[in-house]
C-alpha positions in Angstrom: 16.8 -27.1 -3.1 17.1 -25.8 0.4 14.2 -24.0 1.8 14.3 -20.4 1.7 15.7 -18.1 4.9 13.7 -14.7 4.9 14.1 -11.4 5.4 17.0 -10.8 2.9 19.3 -8.3 3.6 20.9 -5.7 1.1 22.8 -2.8 2.1 20.1 -0.3 3.2 16.9 -2.7 2.8 15.5 -5.7 4.4 13.4 -7.7 2.1 11.1 -9.1 4.0 7.3 -10.5 3.6 4.1 -8.3 3.8 2.4 -7.6 7.1 -1.2 -6.7 8.1 0.3 -3.1 9.6 2.2 -2.7 6.3 -1.7 -1.3 5.0 -1.4 2.4 5.2 2.2 1.8 3.6 1.0 0.5 0.7 -2.4 2.5 -0.1 0.2 5.6 0.1 2.2 4.5 -3.2 -0.1 1.7 -4.7 -3.2 4.3 -5.1 -1.0 6.5 -7.1 -2.1 6.9 -10.7 1.7 7.2 -11.5 2.2 3.6 -9.7 -1.3 2.1 -11.0 0.0 1.3 -14.5 2.7 -0.8 -13.5 0.8 -2.6 -10.6 -1.0 -6.4 -11.4 -4.2 -5.7 -9.6 -5.8 -2.1 -9.4 -6.2 -0.6 -6.3 -8.2 2.9 -6.5 -10.2 2.3 -3.3 -9.4 1.4 0.0 -11.1 -2.2 -0.1 -8.7 -2.8 -3.3 -5.8 -1.9 -1.5 -6.7 -4.3 1.4 -7.5 -7.1 -1.1 -4.1 -6.2 -2.8 -2.2 -6.5 0.5 -4.5 -9.7 1.5 -2.5 -11.5 -1.8 1.3 -10.0 -1.6 0.9 -11.8 2.2 0.3 -15.2 0.5 2.8 -14.8 -1.7 5.9 -16.1 0.4 7.1 -19.3 -1.4 7.6 -20.8 -5.2 6.8 -24.2 -5.1 4.8 -24.8 -8.4 5.0 -22.7 -11.5 1.9 -19.9 -11.6 3.4 -18.8 -8.0 4.7 -15.5 -7.0 6.9 -14.9 -4.3 6.6 -10.8 -3.4 8.6 -9.1 -0.7 8.2 -5.6 0.9 11.0 -3.5 0.5 12.0 -1.7 4.1 14.5 0.7 4.6 17.1 -0.6 7.3 17.6 2.0 10.4 13.7 3.7 10.1 11.5 0.7 8.7 10.0 2.6 6.2 8.3 0.5 3.9 9.3 2.2 0.4 7.6 -0.2 -2.4 7.9 -4.4 -3.2 9.7 -6.9 -5.6 8.2 -10.0 -6.8 9.6 -12.9 -8.6 7.4 -15.4 -10.7 8.0 -18.5 -11.2 6.1 -18.9 -15.0 7.4 -22.6 -16.2 9.1 -25.0 -15.0 10.2 -27.3 -17.9 11.7 -24.3 -19.7 13.1 -22.4 -16.2 11.5 -19.0 -17.1 10.8 -16.6 -14.4 9.5 -12.8 -14.1 10.4 -10.1 -11.8 7.7 -7.1 -11.5 8.8 -4.3 -8.8 7.0 -1.2 -7.4 8.3 1.8 -5.8 6.5 4.5 -3.7 7.8 8.0 -5.8 9.1 9.5 -3.1 11.8 7.0 -2.5 12.8 6.6 -6.0 15.9 7.4 -7.5 17.9 6.2 -3.8 19.4 3.0 -5.2 16.6 0.9 -3.6 15.2 -0.9 -6.6 18.7 -1.4 -7.8 19.3 -3.3 -4.4 16.2 -5.1 -4.4 16.2 -6.1 -7.7 19.8 -7.4 -7.6 18.8 -9.4 -4.4 15.9 -11.3 -6.5 17.9 -12.1 -9.5 20.5 -13.8 -6.8 17.4 -15.3 -5.6 15.5 -16.7 -9.0 19.4 -18.0 -10.3 21.2 -19.3 -7.2 18.8 -20.3 -5.3 15.3 -21.4 -7.5 17.8 -22.5 -10.3 16.0 -20.2 -12.5 16.7 -20.2 -16.4 15.8 -17.3 -17.6 14.1 -14.1 -16.2 12.3 -11.2 -18.0 10.9 -7.8 -17.1 8.2 -5.8 -18.6 8.4 -2.0 -18.2 6.4 0.7 -20.0 8.4 2.3 -22.7 8.0 5.7 -21.2 9.2 5.3 -18.2 13.2 6.0 -18.9 14.2 5.0 -14.7 13.1 1.6 -15.5 14.9 1.2 -18.7 18.2 2.2 -17.1 17.8 -0.2 -14.4 17.5 -2.8 -16.5 20.0 -1.8 -18.7 22.4 -1.5 -15.1 21.7 -5.1 -14.3 22.7 -6.4 -17.6 19.4 -7.5 -19.2 18.6 -6.9 -23.0 15.6 -5.6 -24.7 14.3 -8.6 -26.2 10.8 -6.9 -27.3 9.0 -3.4 -27.8 5.4 -3.9 -28.0 3.9 -0.6 -29.3 0.2 0.6 -28.9 -0.4 -2.6 -27.3 -2.8 -1.7 -24.9 -5.2 1.2 -23.8 -4.7 2.1 -20.1 -7.3 5.4 -19.2 -7.4 6.6 -22.5 -3.5 6.4 -23.5 -2.0 3.5 -25.9 0.7 1.8 -23.4 4.4 0.8 -25.0 5.9 -2.3 -23.1 9.2 -3.2 -23.4 10.8 -6.6 -22.4 14.2 -7.2 -21.2 15.5 -10.6 -20.2 18.4 -12.4 -19.2 19.9 -15.8 -18.8 21.4 -17.5 -15.6 24.5 -17.8 -17.1 24.6 -14.0 -18.3 24.4 -13.0 -14.4 28.0 -13.9 -12.9 29.8 -12.6 -10.0 31.8 -9.7 -12.0 28.5 -8.7 -13.9 26.3 -8.1 -11.0 25.5 -5.0 -9.9 28.0 -2.9 -6.8 25.5 -1.5 -4.0 25.0 2.0 -5.0 25.7 4.7 -2.2 22.6 6.4 -0.9 22.4 10.0 -2.2 21.9 12.5 0.4 18.2 13.5 0.9 16.8 17.1 -0.3 15.0 19.0 2.5 
């Protein structure tokens, strides 16, 4: 496997490692209640955000199972950080990986996650030779469900009321895809950016 070359560019994004200067941008979306449900590490307070950023800054390579690569999604042109995507190498023997993501709700619905996750799927299958990718998402997140379907992932599990989050039962869906199912003809085309509404 050749060494990973970062950053990665898509039509409208630069996917790069996190930097110390990203703290304010991460705080803007990481502490929102609507995002808290999806992040791996709770970030309700200032020190939580700093700790989460430190972890994400260290996640820049995949050499062994258990490691995670996390990249900031930065908009081209104005360099606004809109969220992040992660690839976790779960198991080397079976070639398993997991995708994770979070986006600032102010920037959702504009095709950014489609582009970022498409690039990460390419990376997982083509560069890291992962055999199977999975994604977990909230059963109430219709946008995430549509996105997984658009990427060509299939629903493999629906865990009903499996955990409590802030007093509510959580519905978790598991989507997955095999490397042979991600063909060039099946890859998602970059979406045209929607005009911003003032």
